[in-house]
TORKOL-336516 format. One record per residue (C-alpha): x, y, z; residue number from 1. Coordinates in Angstrom, 1 decimal. Each point is the difference from the previous one (the first is absolute). Layout:
BEGIN
+--------+--------+--------+-----+
!      u !      v !      w ! num !
+--------+--------+--------+-----+
!      X !      Y !      Z ! NUM !
...
+--------+--------+--------+-----+
end
This chain:
BEGIN
+--------+--------+--------+-----+
!      u !      v !      w ! num !
+--------+--------+--------+-----+
!   23.8 !   92.7 !  -59.8 !   1 !
!    2.4 !   -0.3 !   -2.7 !   2 !
!    3.4 !   -2.2 !   -0.3 !   3 !
!    3.0 !    1.1 !   -2.0 !   4 !
!    2.0 !   -2.1 !   -2.4 !   5 !
!    3.3 !    0.7 !   -1.6 !   6 !
!    0.1 !    0.1 !   -3.7 !   7 !
!    3.0 !   -1.3 !   -2.4 !   8 !
!    0.7 !    1.9 !   -2.7 !   9 !
!    1.4 !   -1.1 !   -3.3 !  10 !
!    3.9 !    0.4 !   -0.8 !  11 !
!    1.4 !    2.4 !   -2.5 !  12 !
!    3.2 !   -0.5 !   -2.0 !  13 !
!    2.4 !    3.2 !    0.7 !  14 !
!    0.5 !    2.3 !   -2.9 !  15 !
!    3.8 !   -1.4 !   -0.1 !  16 !
!   -1.3 !   -3.2 !   -0.6 !  17 !
!   -2.3 !    1.0 !   -3.0 !  18 !
!    2.9 !    1.9 !   -1.6 !  19 !
!    2.4 !   -2.8 !    0.4 !  20 !
!   -2.7 !   -2.4 !   -1.8 !  21 !
!   -0.5 !    2.5 !   -2.5 !  22 !
!    3.6 !    0.5 !   -0.9 !  23 !
!    0.9 !   -4.0 !   -0.2 !  24 !
!   -2.9 !   -0.3 !   -2.4 !  25 !
!    1.4 !   -1.0 !   -3.6 !  26 !
!   -2.0 !   -1.1 !   -2.8 !  27 !
!    1.9 !   -1.8 !   -2.9 !  28 !
!   -1.4 !    0.0 !   -3.3 !  29 !
!    1.6 !   -1.5 !   -3.1 !  30 !
!    3.1 !   -0.2 !    1.8 !  31 !
!    0.0 !    3.6 !    0.9 !  32 !
!   -0.6 !    1.4 !    3.3 !  33 !
!   -3.3 !    2.3 !    0.2 !  34 !
!    0.9 !    1.8 !    3.2 !  35 !
!   -0.3 !    3.4 !   -0.9 !  36 !
!   -3.5 !   -0.7 !   -1.6 !  37 !
!   -1.6 !   -2.0 !    3.3 !  38 !
!    1.6 !    2.6 !    2.4 !  39 !
!   -2.0 !    3.1 !   -2.2 !  40 !
!   -2.8 !   -2.6 !    0.2 !  41 !
!    0.2 !   -0.5 !    3.6 !  42 !
!    0.5 !    3.9 !    0.7 !  43 !
!   -3.6 !    0.3 !   -1.9 !  44 !
!   -1.3 !   -2.5 !    2.3 !  45 !
!    1.3 !    1.5 !    3.2 !  46 !
!   -1.0 !    3.7 !   -0.8 !  47 !
!   -3.6 !   -1.8 !   -0.7 !  48 !
!   -0.1 !   -2.0 !    3.4 !  49 !
!    1.0 !    3.3 !    1.5 !  50 !
!   -2.8 !    2.3 !   -1.6 !  51 !
!   -2.3 !   -3.0 !    1.0 !  52 !
!    1.3 !    0.3 !    4.1 !  53 !
!   -0.1 !    3.7 !   -0.3 !  54 !
!   -3.5 !    0.1 !   -1.0 !  55 !
!   -1.0 !   -2.7 !    2.6 !  56 !
!    2.0 !    2.3 !    2.8 !  57 !
!   -2.3 !    2.7 !   -1.5 !  58 !
!   -3.2 !   -1.6 !    0.5 !  59 !
!    1.1 !   -1.2 !    3.5 !  60 !
!    0.6 !    3.3 !    1.0 !  61 !
!   -3.4 !    1.6 !   -1.3 !  62 !
!   -1.9 !   -3.1 !    1.6 !  63 !
!    1.8 !    1.2 !    3.3 !  64 !
!   -0.7 !    3.5 !   -0.3 !  65 !
!   -3.7 !   -0.5 !   -1.1 !  66 !
!   -0.5 !   -2.2 !    3.0 !  67 !
!    1.8 !    2.5 !    2.4 !  68 !
!   -2.0 !    3.0 !   -1.6 !  69 !
!   -3.2 !   -1.7 !    0.6 !  70 !
!    0.2 !   -1.1 !    3.4 !  71 !
!    0.9 !    3.6 !    1.1 !  72 !
!   -3.0 !    1.6 !   -2.1 !  73 !
!   -2.3 !    2.3 !    2.0 !  74 !
!   -2.5 !   -1.8 !    2.0 !  75 !
!   -3.9 !    0.9 !   -0.2 !  76 !
!   -0.4 !    2.0 !    3.3 !  77 !
!   -3.1 !    0.9 !    2.1 !  78 !
!   -0.8 !    1.6 !    3.2 !  79 !
!    0.6 !   -3.5 !    1.8 !  80 !
!   -3.5 !    0.2 !    1.6 !  81 !
!   -2.4 !   -2.9 !    0.5 !  82 !
!   -3.6 !    0.4 !    0.4 !  83 !
!   -0.7 !   -2.8 !    2.5 !  84 !
!    0.9 !    0.2 !    3.9 !  85 !
!    1.9 !   -3.5 !   -0.5 !  86 !
!    1.9 !   -1.3 !   -2.8 !  87 !
!    1.0 !   -3.8 !   -0.9 !  88 !
!    3.5 !   -0.5 !   -1.2 !  89 !
!    1.6 !   -3.5 !   -1.3 !  90 !
!    3.7 !   -0.8 !   -0.5 !  91 !
!    1.1 !   -2.9 !   -1.8 !  92 !
!    2.9 !   -1.5 !   -1.3 !  93 !
!   -1.0 !   -1.7 !   -3.3 !  94 !
!    3.2 !   -1.5 !   -0.9 !  95 !
!    0.0 !    1.5 !   -3.8 !  96 !
!   -3.0 !    2.0 !   -1.5 !  97 !
!    0.1 !   -2.1 !   -3.1 !  98 !
!   -0.6 !   -3.3 !    1.7 !  99 !
!   -2.2 !    1.3 !    2.7 ! 100 !
!   -2.5 !    1.6 !   -2.7 ! 101 !
!   -0.3 !   -3.3 !   -1.5 ! 102 !
!   -2.1 !   -1.5 !    2.7 ! 103 !
!   -3.7 !    1.5 !    0.0 ! 104 !
!   -0.4 !    0.0 !    3.7 ! 105 !
!    2.9 !    2.0 !    0.2 ! 106 !
!   -1.0 !    2.7 !   -2.5 ! 107 !
!   -3.6 !    0.0 !    1.4 ! 108 !
!    1.8 !    0.9 !    3.4 ! 109 !
!    2.3 !    3.0 !   -1.6 ! 110 !
!   -3.3 !    1.2 !   -1.7 ! 111 !
!   -2.0 !    0.1 !    3.6 ! 112 !
!   -1.7 !    3.2 !    0.2 ! 113 !
!    0.0 !   -0.6 !    3.9 ! 114 !
!    3.3 !    1.0 !    0.6 ! 115 !
!    0.9 !    3.9 !   -0.2 ! 116 !
!    3.9 !   -0.9 !   -0.3 ! 117 !
!    1.7 !   -3.2 !   -1.4 ! 118 !
!    3.8 !   -0.5 !    0.6 ! 119 !
!    2.2 !   -2.1 !   -2.0 ! 120 !
!    3.4 !   -1.6 !    0.4 ! 121 !
!    2.1 !   -2.1 !   -2.1 ! 122 !
!   -1.4 !    1.1 !   -3.5 ! 123 !
!    3.0 !   -1.3 !   -2.0 ! 124 !
!   -0.6 !    1.9 !   -3.2 ! 125 !
!    1.3 !    3.1 !   -1.2 ! 126 !
!   -2.1 !    2.9 !   -2.1 ! 127 !
!    0.6 !   -1.3 !   -3.1 ! 128 !
!   -1.7 !   -3.2 !    0.7 ! 129 !
!   -2.6 !    1.5 !    2.3 ! 130 !
!   -1.1 !    2.2 !   -3.0 ! 131 !
!    0.2 !   -2.7 !   -2.8 ! 132 !
!   -2.0 !   -2.7 !    1.8 ! 133 !
!   -2.5 !    2.7 !    1.5 ! 134 !
!    0.2 !   -1.1 !    3.5 ! 135 !
!   -1.4 !    2.9 !    1.4 ! 136 !
!   -3.3 !   -1.0 !   -1.5 ! 137 !
!   -0.2 !   -2.9 !    2.5 ! 138 !
!   -0.5 !    2.8 !    2.5 ! 139 !
!   -3.6 !    1.5 !    0.8 ! 140 !
!   -0.9 !    3.2 !   -1.9 ! 141 !
!   -0.6 !    1.8 !    3.3 ! 142 !
!    3.7 !   -0.2 !    0.9 ! 143 !
!    3.0 !    2.2 !   -0.7 ! 144 !
!    3.0 !   -1.8 !   -0.8 ! 145 !
!    3.4 !    0.9 !    1.3 ! 146 !
!    3.2 !   -2.0 !   -0.7 ! 147 !
!    3.8 !   -0.3 !    0.8 ! 148 !
!    1.9 !   -2.6 !   -2.1 ! 149 !
!    3.3 !   -1.7 !    0.8 ! 150 !
!    2.6 !    2.1 !   -1.8 ! 151 !
!    3.5 !   -2.0 !    0.1 ! 152 !
!   -2.2 !   -3.5 !   -2.0 ! 153 !
!   -3.3 !   -1.0 !   -1.4 ! 154 !
!   -2.1 !   -2.3 !    1.5 ! 155 !
!    0.9 !    0.7 !    3.6 ! 156 !
!   -1.2 !    1.7 !    3.0 ! 157 !
!   -2.6 !    3.0 !   -0.7 ! 158 !
!   -2.7 !    1.3 !    1.9 ! 159 !
!   -3.6 !    1.8 !   -0.4 ! 160 !
!   -2.6 !    1.9 !    1.7 ! 161 !
!   -3.5 !    0.0 !   -1.8 ! 162 !
!   -2.1 !    2.3 !    1.9 ! 163 !
!   -3.6 !    1.5 !   -0.7 ! 164 !
!    1.0 !    3.5 !    1.3 ! 165 !
!    3.1 !    1.9 !   -1.6 ! 166 !
!    2.7 !    0.9 !    2.3 ! 167 !
!    1.4 !    3.2 !    0.7 ! 168 !
!    3.3 !   -1.4 !   -0.8 ! 169 !
!    2.0 !   -3.3 !   -1.2 ! 170 !
!    3.4 !   -0.8 !    0.4 ! 171 !
!    1.9 !   -2.7 !   -1.2 ! 172 !
!    3.0 !   -1.5 !    2.3 ! 173 !
!    1.4 !    1.7 !    3.0 ! 174 !
!    2.6 !    2.2 !   -1.4 ! 175 !
!    3.1 !   -2.5 !    1.0 ! 176 !
!    1.6 !   -0.7 !   -3.4 ! 177 !
!    1.3 !   -3.4 !    1.2 ! 178 !
!   -3.6 !   -1.0 !    0.8 ! 179 !
!   -1.8 !    1.8 !   -2.8 ! 180 !
!    0.7 !   -2.4 !   -2.7 ! 181 !
!   -2.2 !   -2.9 !    0.4 ! 182 !
!   -3.5 !    1.8 !    0.3 ! 183 !
!   -0.5 !   -1.0 !    3.3 ! 184 !
!   -2.3 !    2.8 !    1.7 ! 185 !
!   -2.8 !    2.2 !   -1.1 ! 186 !
!   -1.2 !    2.8 !    2.3 ! 187 !
!   -3.2 !    1.6 !   -0.6 ! 188 !
!   -1.3 !    3.2 !    1.9 ! 189 !
!   -3.6 !    0.3 !    1.0 ! 190 !
!   -1.9 !    2.8 !    2.0 ! 191 !
!    0.6 !   -1.7 !    3.4 ! 192 !
!    2.6 !   -2.6 !   -0.4 ! 193 !
!    3.3 !   -1.3 !   -2.2 ! 194 !
!   -0.5 !   -3.7 !   -1.3 ! 195 !
!    3.2 !   -1.7 !   -0.6 ! 196 !
!    0.0 !   -3.2 !   -2.6 ! 197 !
!    3.0 !   -1.9 !    1.0 ! 198 !
!    1.9 !   -3.1 !   -1.3 ! 199 !
!    2.7 !   -0.4 !    2.3 ! 200 !
!    3.3 !   -2.1 !   -1.5 ! 201 !
!    0.2 !   -3.2 !    1.0 ! 202 !
!    3.2 !   -1.1 !    1.4 ! 203 !
!    0.7 !   -3.0 !   -2.2 ! 204 !
!    0.0 !   -3.6 !    0.4 ! 205 !
!    3.8 !    0.0 !    1.0 ! 206 !
!   -0.7 !    3.3 !    1.9 ! 207 !
!    2.2 !    1.5 !   -2.6 ! 208 !
!   -1.8 !    3.4 !    0.2 ! 209 !
!   -0.6 !   -0.2 !    3.7 ! 210 !
!    2.5 !    2.9 !    1.2 ! 211 !
!   -1.3 !    1.9 !   -2.9 ! 212 !
!   -3.7 !   -0.6 !    1.3 ! 213 !
!    0.8 !    0.8 !    3.8 ! 214 !
!    2.8 !    2.5 !    0.0 ! 215 !
!   -1.0 !    2.1 !   -2.9 ! 216 !
!   -3.5 !   -0.3 !   -1.3 ! 217 !
!   -1.8 !   -0.7 !    3.0 ! 218 !
!    1.9 !    3.3 !    1.6 ! 219 !
!   -0.5 !    2.2 !   -2.5 ! 220 !
!   -3.6 !   -0.9 !   -0.8 ! 221 !
!   -1.0 !    0.3 !    3.8 ! 222 !
!    1.8 !    3.4 !   -0.5 ! 223 !
!   -2.4 !    0.8 !   -2.8 ! 224 !
!   -3.2 !   -1.1 !    2.0 ! 225 !
!    0.9 !    2.0 !    2.9 ! 226 !
!    0.4 !    3.3 !   -2.4 ! 227 !
!   -3.9 !   -0.7 !   -0.9 ! 228 !
!   -1.5 !   -0.6 !    3.0 ! 229 !
!    1.5 !    3.5 !    1.0 ! 230 !
!   -2.6 !    1.6 !   -2.4 ! 231 !
!   -2.6 !   -2.4 !    0.3 ! 232 !
!   -1.3 !   -3.4 !    1.0 ! 233 !
!    1.5 !   -2.8 !   -2.1 ! 234 !
!   -1.1 !   -3.1 !   -0.8 ! 235 !
!    2.7 !   -2.7 !   -1.5 ! 236 !
!   -1.3 !   -3.1 !   -1.9 ! 237 !
!    1.6 !   -2.7 !   -1.8 ! 238 !
!    2.1 !   -3.3 !    0.2 ! 239 !
!    2.4 !    1.1 !    2.5 ! 240 !
!    1.8 !   -3.1 !   -0.4 ! 241 !
!    0.3 !   -1.0 !    3.7 ! 242 !
!   -2.1 !   -1.9 !    2.7 ! 243 !
!    0.5 !    1.5 !    3.2 ! 244 !
!   -0.7 !   -2.4 !    2.7 ! 245 !
!   -0.1 !   -3.9 !   -0.1 ! 246 !
!   -3.9 !    0.3 !   -0.1 ! 247 !
!    0.4 !    1.6 !   -3.4 ! 248 !
!    1.0 !   -3.4 !   -1.9 ! 249 !
!   -0.3 !   -3.7 !    0.1 ! 250 !
!    3.2 !   -1.1 !    0.6 ! 251 !
!    2.1 !    2.7 !    2.0 ! 252 !
!    2.5 !   -3.0 !    1.6 ! 253 !
!    1.1 !   -0.8 !   -3.7 ! 254 !
!    0.1 !    3.2 !   -1.4 ! 255 !
!    2.5 !    2.1 !    2.5 ! 256 !
!    2.4 !    0.4 !   -3.2 ! 257 !
!   -2.4 !    0.6 !   -2.6 ! 258 !
!   -0.7 !    3.2 !   -1.6 ! 259 !
!   -3.1 !    1.5 !    1.5 ! 260 !
!    0.8 !   -1.1 !    3.6 ! 261 !
!    3.5 !    0.5 !    0.6 ! 262 !
!    0.6 !    1.6 !    3.4 ! 263 !
!    1.6 !    3.2 !   -1.5 ! 264 !
!   -3.3 !    0.5 !   -2.6 ! 265 !
!   -2.0 !   -0.6 !    3.2 ! 266 !
!    2.0 !    2.5 !    2.1 ! 267 !
!    0.1 !    2.6 !   -2.4 ! 268 !
!   -4.2 !   -0.2 !   -0.5 ! 269 !
!    0.0 !    0.4 !    4.2 ! 270 !
!    2.3 !    2.8 !   -0.4 ! 271 !
!   -2.6 !    1.4 !   -2.1 ! 272 !
!   -3.0 !   -0.6 !    1.8 ! 273 !
!    1.7 !    1.2 !    3.3 ! 274 !
!    0.4 !    3.6 !   -1.6 ! 275 !
!   -3.9 !    0.3 !   -0.2 ! 276 !
!   -1.9 !   -1.9 !   -2.4 ! 277 !
!   -2.5 !   -2.7 !    0.2 ! 278 !
!   -0.4 !   -3.6 !   -1.6 ! 279 !
!   -3.7 !    0.3 !   -0.4 ! 280 !
!   -0.9 !   -3.5 !   -0.5 ! 281 !
!    1.9 !   -1.2 !    2.9 ! 282 !
!   -1.6 !    3.0 !    2.1 ! 283 !
!   -3.3 !   -1.1 !   -0.9 ! 284 !
!    0.6 !   -3.9 !   -0.1 ! 285 !
!    2.9 !   -0.4 !    2.8 ! 286 !
!   -0.7 !   -3.7 !   -0.2 ! 287 !
!   -1.0 !   -0.9 !   -3.0 ! 288 !
!    1.8 !   -2.4 !   -2.4 ! 289 !
!   -0.4 !    0.8 !   -3.7 ! 290 !
!    2.6 !    0.3 !   -2.8 ! 291 !
!    0.1 !    2.2 !   -3.2 ! 292 !
!    2.5 !   -2.1 !   -2.1 ! 293 !
!    0.2 !   -3.6 !   -0.7 ! 294 !
!    2.7 !   -1.9 !   -1.9 ! 295 !
!   -1.6 !   -1.6 !   -3.1 ! 296 !
!    1.9 !   -3.3 !    1.0 ! 297 !
!   -1.0 !   -2.6 !    2.3 ! 298 !
!   -3.9 !    1.0 !    0.2 ! 299 !
!    0.8 !    2.8 !    2.3 ! 300 !
!   -3.0 !    2.1 !   -0.6 ! 301 !
!   -2.4 !   -2.9 !    0.4 ! 302 !
!    1.7 !   -1.2 !    3.2 ! 303 !
!    0.6 !    3.6 !    1.4 ! 304 !
!    3.6 !   -0.1 !   -0.1 ! 305 !
!    1.0 !    3.6 !   -0.7 ! 306 !
!    1.4 !    3.2 !    1.1 ! 307 !
!   -1.3 !    3.5 !    0.8 ! 308 !
!    1.8 !    2.1 !   -2.0 ! 309 !
!   -2.3 !    3.1 !   -0.9 ! 310 !
!   -1.0 !    2.8 !    2.3 ! 311 !
!   -2.0 !    3.2 !    0.6 ! 312 !
!    2.2 !    2.0 !    2.3 ! 313 !
!   -1.0 !    3.3 !    1.1 ! 314 !
!    1.7 !    2.8 !    2.3 ! 315 !
!   -1.3 !   -0.8 !    3.4 ! 316 !
!   -1.5 !    3.4 !    0.5 ! 317 !
!   -2.7 !   -0.7 !   -2.5 ! 318 !
!   -0.4 !   -4.0 !    0.7 ! 319 !
!   -3.4 !    0.5 !    1.2 ! 320 !
!   -0.8 !    0.7 !   -3.8 ! 321 !
!    0.4 !   -3.2 !   -1.2 ! 322 !
!   -3.0 !   -1.8 !    1.2 ! 323 !
!   -0.1 !   -3.4 !   -2.4 ! 324 !
!    3.4 !   -1.5 !   -0.7 ! 325 !
!   -0.4 !   -3.6 !   -1.4 ! 326 !
!    1.6 !   -2.7 !   -2.2 ! 327 !
!   -2.3 !   -0.8 !   -2.8 ! 328 !
!    0.6 !   -3.9 !   -0.9 ! 329 !
!   -2.9 !   -0.8 !   -2.4 ! 330 !
!    1.9 !    1.8 !   -2.7 ! 331 !
!    2.3 !   -1.9 !   -2.6 ! 332 !
!    2.6 !    0.7 !   -2.9 ! 333 !
!    3.2 !    0.7 !    2.1 ! 334 !
!    2.0 !   -1.4 !    2.6 ! 335 !
!   -1.1 !    2.7 !    2.0 ! 336 !
!   -3.5 !    0.8 !    1.3 ! 337 !
!   -1.1 !    3.7 !    0.2 ! 338 !
!   -0.3 !    2.0 !    3.3 ! 339 !
!   -2.7 !    2.2 !    0.6 ! 340 !
!   -1.1 !    2.6 !    2.6 ! 341 !
!   -2.4 !    2.7 !    0.5 ! 342 !
!    0.8 !    3.5 !    1.2 ! 343 !
!   -2.0 !    2.7 !    1.8 ! 344 !
!    1.3 !    3.1 !   -1.3 ! 345 !
!   -1.9 !    1.9 !    2.7 ! 346 !
!    2.7 !   -1.4 !    2.3 ! 347 !
!    3.1 !    1.2 !   -1.8 ! 348 !
+--------+--------+--------+-----+
end
C-alpha cells in the first residue's frame, strides 16, 4: 500500500535572464573596459557547459533505453507443466526488494523450496539496480525469475514471479499504454491456468488518484482478466489495495474516506466479483478476521490493527481448485505479510 507524495523541483533561470547577465558584465582593468575579452571567455565557458549538459542528456537517454530493452528481453520459457497434482503459491508485497532482503527471515522465505511459485509486489527497484546488487541471488536456485519494473521512474512499484516451472508465455502489463508505465502486472501462462501478479494503484492520501483508479484502471484491468479467463482458468494475486467489507479492516468507521476503503473502490471490487470471480480467502473463511497489511505506526501489527489488502482471486468456474487460502502472520520484513494458497491442478 503506497502513498504518493509531491516533489518540488529547483527553479531555473530563463535563457533571457542568462543573456542579460552576460551582456551587462563588464570588467575594468587599468582603467580600460575588457568587455570583449570577458564575453569571449563566457562564450567558451557556455559552450563547455552546453557540452557537459549534452553529454549528461545522452547518458540519461542511454540509461533509459537500456532499462527498457532489458525489460523487454525474451524470457526463458517452457511447457508450463508442474510435476505434482497440487502446487503452492505465495504472494507478498515486500515494500522494496532491497529493504526486505536485508532481513534474514525474509530471504529464507523467498528461497523456501516449499513454494512452486512466489509472486512479489512493490519491488521499488529498476533493472540496473537489481542486476548491480545481484538481488536475484536472494531467491532459491530452483526458481526461474520473471520481472516487470516501473518504466516511468526508478524505485517505484514493480512486480515479479519466481517459478520452479518455466511458463509457456510471460506478459508484462495489460496492453493499455496509460496503465503500462508503472510495472504493475505480470502474467505467466502455465499448462492449466494463467497466473497474474498484480500491484493495483493506490488512490493516494488525498484520493488524488481515486478517479483514475476506479474509472480507468479498474475498468481496463477487469476487461483484461475477462479476456484471459476465456482461454484458461485465471488466478489473480497481489496487493489489490482494497478492503472489501468492514470485516476486512480493524477500523472501518474511521476509514470510509481513506484510500483502500472508499465506497467507490469497494463498489468496483464488488462489480468485479459479481462478473464471476471468487475471493478465495473469504470463500474459505467467511467470518475469520485476519489482515495482510499493518501500518508501521502505533504498534498496529502487535495490536492486530490492520487491513486485508492482498488476495488470491480465481474465476468462479474453477474456484474449487483453491483448496487452501491463508495469510501468513509469522513472516516479517515488510508492512505486508505473505498470503499463500494451494491449488489442486486436477480441478482446473
